[in-house]
VOVO-175863 format. One record per residue: x, y, z of N, C-alpha, C, O in turn. Coordinates in steps of 0.2 Angstrom, whole numbers, padded with zeros to 4 digits, always signed. Example, Ala and Ser with C-alpha at 12.3 -4.5 7.8 and 13.67 -1.06 7.14 Angstrom:
<nodes>
+0066-0028+0039+0062-0022+0039+0066-0016+0039+0071-0017+0042 +0064-0011+0035+0068-0005+0036+0064+0000+0039+0067+0006+0040 
</nodes>
This chain:
<nodes>
-0155-0141-0138-0158-0138-0133-0153-0136-0127-0153-0131-0124 -0149-0142-0125-0144-0141-0120-0139-0136-0122-0137-0132-0118 -0137-0136-0128-0132-0131-0131-0135-0124-0130-0131-0119-0128 -0141-0123-0132-0144-0116-0132-0145-0114-0124-0143-0108-0123 -0146-0119-0120-0147-0117-0113-0140-0115-0110-0139-0110-0106 -0135-0119-0112-0128-0118-0110-0126-0111-0112-0123-0107-0108 -0127-0109-0118-0125-0103-0121-0129-0097-0118-0126-0092-0116 -0135-0098-0116-0139-0093-0113-0136-0092-0106-0136-0086-0104 -0135-0098-0103-0132-0097-0096-0125-0093-0096-0124-0089-0091 -0121-0095-0101-0115-0091-0101-0116-0084-0102-0112-0080-0100 -0120-0082-0107-0122-0075-0109-0124-0072-0103-0123-0066-0101 -0129-0075-0099-0131-0072-0092-0125-0070-0088-0125-0065-0084 -0121-0075-0087-0115-0074-0083-0111-0069-0085-0108-0065-0081 -0110-0068-0092-0106-0063-0095-0109-0056-0093-0105-0051-0091 -0116-0055-0093-0119-0049-0092-0118-0047-0085-0117-0042-0083 -0119-0052-0080-0118-0051-0073-0111-0049-0072-0110-0044-0067 -0106-0052-0075-0099-0050-0074-0097-0043-0076-0094-0039-0073 -0100-0041-0082-0100-0035-0085-0103-0029-0080-0100-0024-0079 -0108-0031-0077-0111-0027-0072-0107-0026-0066-0106-0020-0063 -0104-0032-0064-0100-0031-0058-0093-0027-0059-0091-0023-0055 -0091-0028-0066-0085-0024-0068-0087-0016-0067-0083-0012-0065 -0092-0014-0070-0094-0007-0070-0095-0005-0063-0093+0001-0061 -0098-0009-0058-0099-0007-0052-0092-0006-0048-0091-0001-0044 -0087-0010-0050-0081-0010-0047-0077-0004-0049-0074-0001-0044 -0078-0002-0055-0073+0003-0058-0077+0010-0057-0073+0015-0057 -0083+0010-0057-0087+0017-0058-0090+0020-0052-0092+0025-0052 -0091+0016-0047-0094+0018-0040-0090+0016-0034-0085+0012-0035 -0091+0020-0029-0088+0018-0023-0090+0011-0020-0096+0010-0020 -0085+0007-0018-0087+0001-0015-0091+0001-0009-0089+0006-0005 -0096-0003-0008-0100-0003-0001-0098-0010+0002-0099-0015+0000 -0095-0009+0008-0093-0015+0012-0099-0018+0015-0104-0015+0018 -0099-0025+0016-0105-0028+0019-0103-0029+0027-0107-0029+0031 -0096-0029+0028-0094-0029+0035-0092-0022+0037-0089-0018+0033 -0092-0021+0044-0090-0014+0046-0082-0014+0046-0079-0019+0046 -0080-0008+0045-0072-0007+0044-0069-0009+0051-0071-0007+0056 -0063-0013+0050-0060-0014+0056-0056-0009+0059-0053-0009+0065 -0056-0003+0055-0052+0003+0058-0057+0007+0063-0061+0011+0061 -0056+0004+0069-0060+0007+0075-0057+0011+0080-0060+0015+0084 -0050+0011+0079-0046+0015+0084-0046+0022+0082-0047+0024+0077 -0044+0026+0087-0043+0034+0086-0036+0035+0085-0032+0035+0089 -0034+0036+0078-0027+0037+0077-0025+0045+0078-0028+0049+0076 -0019+0046+0082-0017+0053+0083-0015+0056+0076-0014+0053+0071 -0015+0062+0077-0013+0066+0071-0006+0064+0068-0001+0063+0072 -0006+0062+0061+0000+0060+0058+0004+0066+0055+0001+0071+0053 +0010+0065+0055+0014+0070+0051+0013+0070+0044+0010+0065+0041 +0015+0075+0040+0014+0075+0033+0018+0069+0030+0015+0066+0025 +0024+0067+0032+0027+0062+0029+0024+0055+0031+0024+0050+0027 +0021+0054+0037+0018+0048+0039+0011+0047+0035+0010+0042+0033 +0008+0053+0034+0002+0052+0030+0003+0050+0023+0000+0046+0020 +0009+0053+0020+0011+0051+0013+0012+0043+0013+0010+0040+0008 +0016+0041+0018+0018+0034+0018+0012+0029+0019+0012+0024+0015 +0008+0031+0023+0001+0027+0024-0003+0027+0018-0005+0022+0016 -0003+0033+0014-0007+0033+0008-0004+0029+0003-0008+0026-0001 +0002+0029+0002+0005+0025-0003+0004+0018-0002+0002+0014-0006 +0004+0015+0005+0003+0008+0006-0005+0007+0005-0006+0001+0002 -0009+0011+0007-0016+0009+0006-0018+0010-0001-0023+0007-0004 -0015+0014-0005-0016+0015-0012-0014+0008-0016-0018+0006-0020 -0008+0006-0014-0006-0001-0017-0011-0006-0015-0013-0010-0019 -0013-0006-0009-0018-0011-0007-0025-0011-0010-0028-0016-0012 -0027-0005-0012-0033-0004-0015-0032-0006-0022-0037-0010-0025 -0027-0005-0026-0025-0007-0032-0025-0015-0032-0028-0018-0037 -0022-0018-0027-0022-0025-0027-0029-0028-0026-0030-0033-0029 -0033-0025-0023-0040-0027-0022-0044-0026-0029-0049-0030-0030 -0043-0021-0033-0046-0020-0039-0044-0026-0044-0048-0029-0047 -0037-0028-0043-0034-0034-0047-0038-0040-0045-0039-0045-0049 -0039-0041-0038-0042-0047-0035-0049-0047-0038-0052-0053-0039 -0053-0042-0039-0060-0042-0041-0059-0045-0049-0064-0049-0050 -0055-0042-0053-0054-0044-0059-0053-0052-0060-0056-0055-0064 -0048-0054-0056-0046-0061-0055-0052-0065-0054-0053-0070-0057 -0055-0064-0048-0060-0068-0046-0066-0068-0050-0070-0074-0051 -0068-0063-0053-0074-0062-0057-0073-0066-0064-0077-0069-0066 -0067-0066-0066-0065-0069-0072-0065-0077-0071-0068-0081-0075 -0063-0079-0065-0062-0086-0064-0069-0089-0062-0071-0095-0064 -0074-0085-0059-0080-0087-0058-0084-0088-0065-0088-0093-0065 -0082-0084-0069-0086-0084-0076-0084-0090-0080-0088-0093-0084 -0077-0092-0079-0074-0098-0083-0074-0104-0080-0072-0109-0083 -0076-0105-0073-0075-0111-0069-0080-0116-0072-0086-0114-0074 -0078-0122-0072-0082-0128-0075-0086-0131-0069-0092-0133-0071 -0084-0131-0063-0087-0134-0058-0092-0128-0054-0089-0123-0052 -0098-0129-0054-0102-0124-0050-0100-0122-0043-0101-0116-0041 -0097-0127-0040-0095-0125-0033-0089-0121-0033-0088-0117-0029 -0084-0122-0038-0079-0118-0039-0081-0111-0041-0078-0106-0038 -0086-0110-0045-0088-0103-0047-0091-0100-0041-0090-0094-0040 -0095-0103-0037-0098-0100-0031-0093-0098-0026-0094-0093-0023 -0088-0102-0026-0082-0100-0021-0079-0094-0023-0077-0089-0019 -0078-0093-0030-0074-0087-0033-0079-0081-0032-0076-0076-0030 -0085-0082-0033-0090-0076-0032-0090-0074-0025-0090-0068-0023 -0090-0079-0020-0090-0077-0013-0084-0073-0011-0084-0069-0007 -0078-0076-0014-0072-0072-0012-0072-0065-0015-0069-0061-0012 -0075-0064-0021-0075-0058-0024-0079-0053-0020-0077-0047-0019 -0085-0056-0017-0089-0052-0012-0085-0049-0006-0085-0044-0004 -0081-0054-0003-0077-0052+0003-0072-0047+0001-0070-0043+0005 -0069-0048-0005-0064-0043-0007-0067-0036-0008-0063-0031-0008 -0073-0035-0009-0076-0029-0010-0076-0025-0003-0075-0019-0003 -0076-0029+0002-0075-0025+0009-0068-0022+0009-0068-0017+0011 -0063-0026+0007-0056-0023+0007-0056-0017+0002-0053-0012+0004 -0059-0017-0003-0059-0011-0008-0062-0005-0004-0059+0000-0004 -0068-0006-0001-0071-0001+0003-0067+0002+0008-0067+0008+0009 -0064-0003+0012-0060+0000+0018-0054+0004+0016-0053+0009+0019 -0051+0001+0011-0045+0005+0008-0047+0012+0005-0043+0017+0007 -0052+0012+0002-0054+0018-0001-0056+0023+0004-0054+0029+0004 -0060+0021+0009-0062+0026+0015-0055+0028+0018-0055+0034+0020 -0051+0024+0019-0045+0026+0023-0041+0031+0019-0038+0035+0022 -0040+0030+0012-0037+0035+0008-0040+0042+0008-0037+0047+0008 -0047+0042+0009-0050+0048+0009-0048+0051+0016-0047+0057+0016 -0048+0047+0021-0046+0050+0028-0039+0053+0028-0038+0057+0031 -0035+0050+0024-0028+0052+0023-0027+0058+0018-0021+0060+0016 -0033+0060+0015-0033+0066+0010-0029+0064+0004-0025+0068+0001 -0030+0057+0002-0026+0055-0004-0031+0052-0009-0037+0053-0008 -0029+0048-0014-0033+0046-0019-0031+0039-0021-0026+0036-0019 -0036+0035-0024-0034+0028-0027-0030+0029-0033-0029+0034-0036 -0028+0023-0035-0023+0023-0041-0027+0026-0047-0033+0024-0048 -0024+0030-0051-0027+0032-0058-0027+0027-0063-0030+0028-0068 -0024+0021-0062-0023+0016-0067-0028+0010-0065-0027+0004-0066 -0034+0012-0062-0038+0007-0059-0041+0002-0065-0041-0004-0064 -0042+0005-0071-0045+0001-0076-0039-0004-0079-0041-0010-0080 -0033-0002-0079-0028-0006-0081-0027-0012-0076-0026-0018-0078 -0027-0011-0069-0026-0016-0064-0032-0021-0065-0031-0027-0064 -0038-0019-0066-0044-0023-0066-0044-0027-0072-0044-0034-0072 -0043-0024-0078-0043-0028-0085-0037-0033-0085-0039-0038-0088 -0031-0031-0083-0026-0035-0084-0027-0042-0080-0026-0047-0082 -0029-0041-0074-0031-0047-0069-0037-0051-0072-0037-0057-0071 -0042-0048-0075-0047-0051-0078-0045-0056-0083-0047-0062-0084 -0040-0053-0088-0038-0057-0093-0034-0063-0090-0035-0069-0093 -0030-0062-0085-0026-0067-0082-0030-0073-0079-0029-0079-0080 -0036-0070-0076-0040-0075-0072-0044-0079-0077-0045-0085-0076 -0046-0076-0083-0050-0079-0088-0045-0085-0091-0048-0091-0092 -0039-0083-0092-0035-0088-0095-0034-0094-0090-0034-0100-0092 -0033-0093-0084-0032-0098-0079-0038-0102-0078-0038-0108-0078 -0044-0099-0079-0050-0103-0078-0051-0107-0084-0054-0113-0083 -0050-0105-0090-0050-0109-0096-0046-0115-0096-0047-0121-0099 -0040-0115-0093-0035-0120-0093-0038-0126-0088-0037-0132-0090 -0042-0124-0083-0045-0129-0079-0046-0127-0072-0042-0123-0069 -0051-0130-0068-0052-0127-0062-0046-0128-0057-0045-0124-0053 -0043-0134-0057-0037-0135-0052-0032-0130-0053-0028-0128-0048 -0030-0128-0059-0025-0123-0061-0028-0116-0059-0024-0112-0056 -0034-0115-0060-0037-0109-0058-0037-0108-0050-0035-0103-0048 -0038-0113-0047-0038-0113-0039-0030-0113-0037-0029-0109-0032 -0026-0116-0041-0019-0115-0039-0016-0108-0040-0012-0106-0036 -0019-0105-0045-0017-0098-0046-0020-0093-0040-0016-0089-0038 -0026-0095-0038-0028-0091-0032-0024-0092-0026-0022-0088-0022 -0022-0099-0024-0018-0100-0019-0011-0096-0019-0009-0093-0014 -0008-0097-0025-0002-0093-0025-0002-0086-0025+0002-0082-0022 -0008-0083-0028-0009-0076-0028-0010-0074-0020-0007-0069-0018 -0014-0077-0017-0015-0075-0010-0009-0076-0006-0008-0072-0001 -0005-0081-0007+0001-0081-0003+0006-0075-0004+0009-0073+0000 +0006-0073-0011+0010-0067-0012+0007-0061-0009+0011-0057-0007 +0001-0061-0009-0003-0055-0006-0001-0055+0001+0000-0049+0004 -0001-0060+0005+0000-0061+0012+0007-0058+0013+0008-0054+0018 +0012-0060+0009+0019-0057+0010+0019-0050+0009+0022-0046+0013 +0015-0047+0004+0015-0040+0003+0012-0037+0009+0014-0031+0011 +0006-0039+0011+0003-0036+0017+0007-0036+0023+0007-0031+0027 +0010-0041+0024+0015-0042+0030+0020-0036+0030+0022-0033+0035 +0023-0035+0024+0028-0030+0023+0025-0023+0024+0028-0019+0027 +0018-0022+0023+0015-0016+0024+0014-0015+0032+0015-0009+0034 +0013-0020+0035+0013-0019+0043+0019-0017+0046+0019-0014+0051 +0025-0019+0042+0031-0017+0044+0033-0010+0042+0036-0006+0046 +0030-0007+0037+0031-0001+0034+0027+0005+0037+0029+0011+0037 +0021+0003+0038+0016+0008+0040+0018+0012+0047+0021+0008+0051 +0017+0018+0047+0019+0022+0053+0016+0018+0060+0010+0016+0059 +0020+0018+0065+0017+0015+0071+0011+0018+0074+0007+0015+0077 +0010+0025+0072+0005+0029+0075-0002+0027+0071-0007+0029+0073 -0001+0025+0065-0007+0024+0060-0010+0017+0062-0010+0013+0058 -0014+0017+0068-0017+0011+0070-0023+0009+0065-0025+0003+0065 -0026+0014+0063-0032+0013+0058-0030+0009+0052-0034+0004+0050 -0025+0011+0049-0023+0007+0043-0020+0000+0045-0021-0004+0041 -0017+0000+0050-0015-0007+0053-0020-0011+0054-0020-0017+0053 -0026-0009+0057-0031-0013+0058-0034-0016+0052-0036-0022+0052 -0035-0012+0047-0037-0014+0040-0033-0019+0037-0035-0024+0035 -0026-0018+0037-0022-0022+0034-0022-0029+0038-0021-0034+0034 -0022-0029+0044-0022-0035+0048-0028-0040+0046-0027-0046+0045 -0034-0037+0046-0040-0041+0044-0040-0043+0037-0042-0049+0035 -0037-0039+0032-0036-0041+0025-0031-0047+0025-0033-0052+0021 -0026-0047+0029-0021-0053+0029-0025-0059+0031-0024-0064+0028 -0029-0059+0036-0033-0064+0039-0038-0067+0033-0038-0073+0032 -0041-0063+0030-0046-0065+0024-0042-0068+0019-0044-0073+0016 -0036-0065+0017-0032-0068+0011-0030-0075+0013-0030-0080+0009 -0028-0076+0019-0025-0082+0022-0031-0088+0021-0030-0093+0019 -0037-0086+0023-0043-0090+0023-0044-0092+0016-0046-0098+0014 -0044-0087+0011-0045-0088+0004-0040-0093+0001-0042-0098-0003 -0034-0093+0003-0029-0097+0001-0030-0104+0003-0029-0109-0001 -0032-0105+0009-0033-0111+0012-0039-0115+0009-0039-0121+0007 -0044-0111+0008-0050-0113+0004-0049-0116-0003-0051-0121-0005 -0045-0112-0006-0043-0114-0013-0039-0121-0013-0040-0125-0017 -0034-0121-0008-0030-0127-0008-0034-0133-0006-0034-0138-0009 -0039-0132-0001-0043-0138+0001-0048-0140-0005-0051-0145-0005 -0049-0135-0009-0054-0137-0015-0051-0140-0021-0054-0142-0026 -0044-0142-0020-0041-0146-0025-0036-0142-0029-0035-0144-0035 -0033-0136-0027-0028-0132-0031-0022-0136-0033-0019-0140-0029 -0020-0135-0039-0014-0138-0041-0008-0133-0039-0009-0127-0039 -0002-0136-0038+0004-0132-0037+0007-0130-0043+0008-0134-0048 +0007-0123-0044+0010-0120-0050+0017-0121-0051+0021-0122-0046 +0019-0122-0057+0027-0122-0059+0030-0116-0056+0027-0111-0056 +0037-0117-0055+0041-0111-0052+0041-0105-0057+0041-0100-0055 +0042-0107-0064+0042-0101-0068+0036-0097-0068+0036-0091-0069 +0030-0100-0067+0024-0096-0067+0023-0092-0061+0021-0086-0061 +0026-0095-0055+0026-0091-0049+0030-0085-0049+0029-0080-0047 +0036-0086-0053+0041-0081-0053+0038-0075-0058+0039-0069-0056 +0034-0077-0063+0031-0072-0067+0026-0068-0064+0025-0062-0064 +0022-0072-0060+0017-0069-0056+0020-0064-0051+0017-0058-0050 +0025-0066-0048+0029-0061-0043+0031-0055-0047+0031-0049-0044 +0034-0056-0053+0036-0050-0057+0031-0045-0059+0032-0039-0058 +0025-0048-0061+0019-0044-0062+0017-0040-0056+0015-0034-0057 +0016-0043-0051+0014-0040-0044+0019-0035-0042+0017-0029-0040 +0025-0036-0044+0030-0031-0042+0029-0024-0046+0030-0019-0043 +0028-0025-0052+0027-0019-0057+0020-0015-0054+0020-0009-0054 +0015-0019-0052+0009-0016-0050+0010-0012-0044+0008-0006-0043 +0013-0015-0039+0014-0012-0032+0019-0006-0033+0017-0001-0029 +0024-0006-0037+0028-0001-0038+0025+0005-0041+0026+0011-0039 +0021+0004-0046+0018+0009-0050+0012+0012-0046+0011+0018-0046 +0008+0008-0043+0002+0010-0039+0004+0014-0033+0000+0018-0031 +0010+0013-0031+0012+0017-0025+0012+0025-0027+0011+0029-0022 +0014+0026-0033+0014+0033-0035+0009+0036-0039+0007+0042-0039 +0006+0031-0043+0001+0034-0048-0006+0031-0047-0011+0032-0050 
</nodes>
């Protein structure tokens, strides 16, 4: 009976995650929080708009990857509290998706055409991390968020000074990612081996470089 209940519970989780994946990839994200982009940005030059769009497209692709990562880890987590934390983080990342997508529309640009690839690849990585164990899954979150923070900080340096709306979005995203990293660490995250960190950095580099243009 317990086995049947566990199997049914996992099947229900799988259905919910599949539904979440469809919503992430096939519809516009709806933010629970208002966008931090509240200032009135002066007219940007064509070059400035292109640079801002590239940054925000990379950020949007990164948030798609975050959705895949967190949803997979919530599905495979052994501890219910870890699963709940992953689900909550995924919900907060939806805000980032919506904010980036809205800003891209304002910049007359588009999201990455490789959305399915970013999501699916991260989902697989997240599932593997989850199956290895919760402490390693949490360690993966901590390291991912630290790398994302470095990446977001670089965007704050690259974004045109006049594009205050994009800067406001990236700034709040940075704060959220820092909080997620701290939460994962406090929940018992293991420190990942240096080769794993280097591999993660390499994968992230491929994604950010590609999503900038495609």
